[in-house]
C-alpha positions in Angstrom: -87.4 16.8 21.2 -86.9 18.3 24.6 -86.5 14.8 26.3 -83.8 14.1 23.4 -81.7 17.1 24.3 -81.7 16.4 28.2 -80.2 13.1 27.6 -77.4 14.8 25.1 -76.9 17.0 28.0 -76.9 14.3 30.8 -74.2 12.3 28.7 -72.1 15.2 27.9 -72.0 16.3 31.4 -71.3 12.8 32.8 -68.3 11.8 34.6 -65.6 11.7 32.1 -61.7 12.3 32.1 -59.7 13.4 29.2 -56.4 14.9 28.6 -55.8 18.0 27.2 -52.3 18.2 25.8 -50.1 21.6 25.1 -48.9 22.1 21.8 -47.2 19.4 20.3 -43.5 20.5 20.9 -41.0 17.7 21.9 -40.6 18.1 25.9 -43.8 19.6 26.8 -45.6 18.9 29.6 -49.7 18.0 29.8 -52.2 18.4 32.1 -55.2 16.4 33.0 -58.6 18.0 33.2 -61.7 15.9 34.9 -65.3 17.5 34.7 -68.3 16.7 36.3 -71.7 18.3 36.7 -70.6 20.4 39.8 -67.2 21.2 39.3 -64.2 20.9 37.3 -60.8 19.6 38.7 -57.7 20.2 37.0 -54.4 18.2 37.9 -50.8 19.0 38.3 -48.7 18.6 34.8 -47.3 15.6 34.6 -44.2 15.3 32.7 -43.8 12.9 29.6 -41.3 10.3 30.3 -39.4 10.4 27.0 -38.3 13.9 27.4 -37.6 14.2 31.3 -34.3 15.2 32.1 -33.2 15.9 28.7 -31.6 18.7 27.3 -33.5 20.7 24.5 -32.4 23.1 21.8 -34.9 25.6 20.6 -32.7 27.6 17.7 -36.1 29.2 16.4 -37.1 30.2 20.1 -40.4 28.4 19.6 -40.6 28.1 23.9 -41.7 31.0 25.4 -39.6 32.8 28.2 -42.0 31.7 30.8 -42.5 28.1 29.7 -41.9 25.3 32.1 -39.0 23.8 29.6 -36.9 27.3 30.1 -37.9 27.4 33.9 -36.3 24.0 34.1 -33.1 24.9 32.7 -33.7 22.4 30.2 -33.6 24.5 27.0 -29.9 24.7 25.9 -28.7 28.3 24.3 -26.2 28.4 21.5 -23.3 29.3 24.2 -23.9 26.5 26.1 -24.4 23.7 23.5 -21.3 21.5 23.3 -19.8 21.0 19.7 -18.7 17.3 19.3 -18.2 17.5 15.6 -15.1 17.9 13.8 -14.6 20.4 10.9 -12.6 19.6 8.4 -11.1 23.0 6.7 -8.7 21.6 3.8 -9.0 25.5 2.0 -8.0 27.2 4.8 -11.3 29.5 5.2 -11.4 29.6 9.2 -8.6 32.6 10.3 -5.9 31.3 13.0 -8.0 33.3 15.4 -11.3 32.0 14.8 -13.0 30.2 17.8 -13.2 27.0 16.1 -9.5 26.7 15.6 -8.9 27.8 19.2 -11.5 25.1 20.6 -9.4 22.6 18.5 -12.5 21.7 16.3 -10.5 22.3 12.9 -9.0 19.0 12.0 -6.6 18.3 9.1 -7.9 16.2 5.9 -4.7 14.2 5.6 -2.8 12.9 8.6 0.5 14.4 9.6 3.5 13.9 7.6 6.0 11.5 8.7 9.4 11.6 7.5 10.8 7.9 6.8 13.5 9.0 4.4 15.4 12.1 3.6 13.8 14.7 1.5 15.1 17.4 -0.9 13.2 20.5 -1.9 14.7 22.4 -4.8 11.1 24.2 -5.9 10.5 25.2 -2.3 7.2 23.1 -2.1 7.6 22.2 1.7 6.6 25.3 3.9 8.3 23.8 7.1 12.2 23.7 7.0 12.3 20.7 9.7 11.7 17.9 7.0 13.9 19.1 4.7 17.7 17.4 4.6 19.8 19.5 2.1 22.4 17.1 2.7 20.5 14.2 1.2 22.5 11.9 -1.1 21.3 11.3 -4.4 21.2 8.0 -6.3 23.7 7.5 -8.8 21.4 5.2 -11.0 18.5 7.8 -10.5 19.7 11.4 -10.2 16.4 13.0 -9.5 15.8 10.7 -6.4 17.5 10.5 -3.1 19.4 7.3 -2.3 17.4 4.7 -0.5 18.5 4.0 3.1 19.7 0.5 3.1 21.7 1.3 -0.1 24.9 3.2 1.6 26.9 2.1 -1.1 28.9 -0.4 1.0 27.7 -3.0 -1.3 29.7 -4.0 -4.4 27.3 -2.7 -7.3 25.3 -0.3 -5.5 24.3 2.5 -7.4 21.0 3.3 -5.5 18.4 1.7 -7.5 15.7 0.5 -5.5 12.7 3.0 -6.7 10.1 0.9 -5.6 11.5 0.2 -2.0 12.0 -3.7 -2.2 14.8 -3.6 0.6 13.4 -2.4 3.8 15.8 -4.4 6.1 19.4 -5.4 5.7 18.3 -9.4 5.7 16.1 -8.1 2.6 18.9 -6.6 0.9 21.2 -9.7 1.4 18.4 -11.9 0.0 17.7 -9.6 -2.9 21.6 -9.6 -3.5 21.5 -13.6 -3.3 19.1 -14.0 -5.8 20.8 -11.3 -8.5 23.9 -13.1 -8.1 22.2 -16.3 -8.7 19.9 -15.6 -11.5 23.2 -13.5 -13.2 25.2 -16.4 -13.4 22.3 -18.3 -14.7 21.6 -15.8 -17.0 25.7 -15.6 -18.2 25.4 -19.1 -18.9 22.3 -19.0 -21.1 23.5 -15.6 -22.9 26.6 -17.6 -24.0 24.6 -21.2 -24.7 21.8 -19.9 -26.9 23.7 -18.2 -29.9 26.4 -21.5 -29.5 23.5 -24.0 -30.0 22.3 -22.3 -32.8 25.7 -22.3 -34.2 26.4 -25.9 -33.5 23.2 -27.9 -33.0 22.7 -28.8 -36.3 26.6 -29.7 -37.2 26.5 -31.8 -33.7 23.1 -33.5 -34.3 24.3 -34.5 -37.9 27.5 -35.9 -36.7 25.9 -38.2 -34.3 23.4 -39.0 -36.7 20.6 -37.4 -34.4 17.6 -35.0 -35.2 18.9 -31.3 -34.3 16.8 -29.3 -31.5 16.8 -25.8 -33.4 14.2 -25.1 -36.1 14.3 -24.5 -39.9 15.1 -20.9 -38.9 18.1 -21.6 -36.3 15.5 -20.6 -33.7 16.9 -22.2 -30.2 14.0 -24.1 -28.5 12.0 -21.6 -25.6 8.9 -21.1 -24.3 8.1 -18.3 -26.9 9.7 -20.5 -29.7 8.4 -23.9 -28.7 10.2 -27.0 -29.1 10.8 -27.6 -25.9 9.4 -30.7 -26.0 12.4 -32.2 -28.4 14.4 -31.9 -25.0 15.0 -35.4 -23.3 13.1 -35.6 -20.0 16.5 -36.9 -18.3 18.1 -33.8 -19.1 15.4 -31.8 -17.3 16.0 -34.1 -14.4 19.8 -33.6 -14.4 19.3 -29.8 -14.6 16.9 -29.8 -11.5 19.3 -32.1 -9.3 22.2 -30.2 -10.0 20.8 -26.7 -9.7 19.1 -28.0 -6.1 22.3 -29.6 -4.9 24.0 -26.2 -5.8 21.1 -24.0 -4.4 21.1 -26.2 -0.9 25.1 -25.9 -0.4 24.6 -21.9 -1.3 21.8 -21.8 1.6 23.6 -23.6 3.9 26.9 -21.4 3.4 24.7 -18.3 3.8 23.3 -19.5 7.2 26.7 -20.2 8.3 28.3 -18.4 11.0 31.1 -17.4 8.4 32.3 -13.9 8.7 34.1 -13.8 5.5 30.8 -15.0 3.8 29.1 -12.7 1.3 26.3 -13.2 -1.4 27.1 -15.7 -3.8 30.7 -16.7 -2.3 30.5 -20.3 -2.7 34.3 -20.8 -2.7 34.5 -22.3 -6.2 37.6 -21.2 -7.9 39.2 -24.2 -9.5 41.6 -22.0 -11.6 42.3 -19.9 -9.0 41.9 -16.5 -10.9 39.9 -14.8 -7.6 42.4 -12.2 -6.7 43.7 -12.3 -3.1 44.1 -8.3 -2.5 40.9 -6.9 -1.2 41.1 -3.9 -3.8 41.2 -6.9 -6.7 38.3 -9.1 -5.0 36.0 -5.9 -5.1 36.7 -5.4 -8.7 36.0 -9.2 -9.6 33.0 -8.8 -8.0 31.7 -5.8 -9.3 32.4 -7.3 -12.9 30.8 -10.3 -12.2 27.5 -8.4 -11.0 27.3 -6.1 -13.9 27.9 -8.8 -16.3 25.1 -10.8 -14.8 23.0 -8.0 -15.0 23.6 -7.5 -18.5 23.1 -11.0 -19.1 19.6 -11.0 -17.8 18.7 -8.4 -20.1 20.1 -10.2 -23.1 18.6 -13.4 -22.6 15.3 -11.6 -22.4 16.2 -9.7 -25.6 17.0 -12.9 -27.3 13.7 -14.5 -26.5 11.7 -11.7 -27.6 13.8 -10.8 -30.8 13.2 -14.5 -32.3 9.6 -14.7 -31.2 9.2 -11.4 -33.1 11.2 -11.6 -36.0 10.8 -15.6 -36.3 14.8 -16.1 -37.2 17.6 -17.1 -34.9 19.8 -14.6 -33.3 22.9 -15.8 -35.0 21.2 -14.5 -38.3 19.5 -11.2 -37.0 23.6 -10.4 -36.5 25.9 -12.3 -38.6 28.7 -9.6 -38.1 29.0 -11.4 -34.2 28.9 -14.9 -35.3 
């Protein structure tokens, strides 16, 4: 028994090395203690490489005043802490004289308002008067909205109607007017030809010993009504070639440097009915654009009406025909 105790004591007192660390807080230093039979050697504290030189925060005061971290100046106080995060205050909880607002930490939850058109404020919703334009011109087509910037009223038929803001530049406005004129003229031809075809198609077909294009309900061929397969393919080819030729000519006119050109001006006036005076020309252009817009609505109405009621337009409104 005595021999065993002696051996254990000898092994325990043998030269060994172990590390006694300070409490496990981030950034603490540790000391190396070596023990032998005769003496105890305590080495100087060695810093851990992962926290050396880094600032530490101690909001709960765990580091004692005489700790080496505080002596080294690595413990950062609340006053010295650098605040880098922005604070959003949509409800306006922080007062104007708060430290956060004075330091510029309070950020707007929405970007600053950029005024790109006239703004009216009849209900005094806007807090700043700088963005309000009390002299804004209202749209004639939509009186509750301001007139779009590009639609200044100088163009014939301009009633300030562009609620979706398609025309952003002068070039866009001219392109849309060209398209409107083309579709309006085509719609006027279709609005006249649709009921006329229903009136005279059967009579002409019988006279020429051909099968009529309209169906038994006097409906003209259309995408909704069907019957387009009855049309001769050469007729479609002739329509395509003719429309393409007119369109190419119109594009060449619009790209020319002719100062007298305006959208839709193809110089086609075989009967000489276009007025010579500027006032008369404005009146003629206005009549064309108004009738074209009405015709575009009418032709859509014809197609939907016949599809829904399953009868021709001439049968639904016989008083006109």
